[in-house]
Structure formats: C-alpha cells, structure tokens
N, C-alpha and C positions, 0 to 999 in steps of 0.2 A: 503492500500499499504506499508505505513511504517514497518507493522508487517512482510511483506514478506521478505523485504531487509536489509541487513546489511551495505550495501555501498549507498552513497549519489546519485551515478550518475544515477540509474535508476529512482530514486525519483524526481530529478532535471528534467529529460527527461521528464517524466508525468508532472510535473509543467508546462514545456515549451509548451508542446502541449496544455494543458488546457488553458494556458493564450493567446497563439496565434489562436488557431483553435476555441475555444469555446468563448473567451472573446474578441477577436479581437485585442488584445495588441501587442505591439511590443515584440519581443524576447529579452529576458534579462538573458543568460545562466550563467553569474557570479552569478547575484541576486538568480535565481533559486537553483543552487549549494550552496549558502550560506543558503539558507532557507532548502533544503534538510538535510544539516549538522544540523542546529538548531533541525528539526525534530528528528534525530536519537540521539541526546545529550537528548533530552526530553524523549524519548523513554527509552534509557539505565537509566537515572535517575529514572525512574517510575519502571524500574526492568521488562520491557515488552521484 
C-alpha cells in the first residue's frame, strides 16, 4: 500500500478500516494519519 501512494491520507484511511472493521478497535484518525506519515518517511529514507 505504501508503495502505491505518495500522500498519507489513503494509507491512513486504510489503517482506519483495518483497525475498526477487522480488529474491532475504536477509530483514531489522527493516530492513523501520524502512522501513515511515518510509513512514508521510512519509504523515502529507503529510497523506495
């Protein structure tokens, strides 16, 4: 997923779906966005 997107919003949306629908946890949109930004930083650092 991270390889397909350059912006964090679609990744954060996916994380939200996984955590709420698949894991049964509460929604945490700000947290999901923060994690998505970290994922993209790692992607950039690795040069992917």
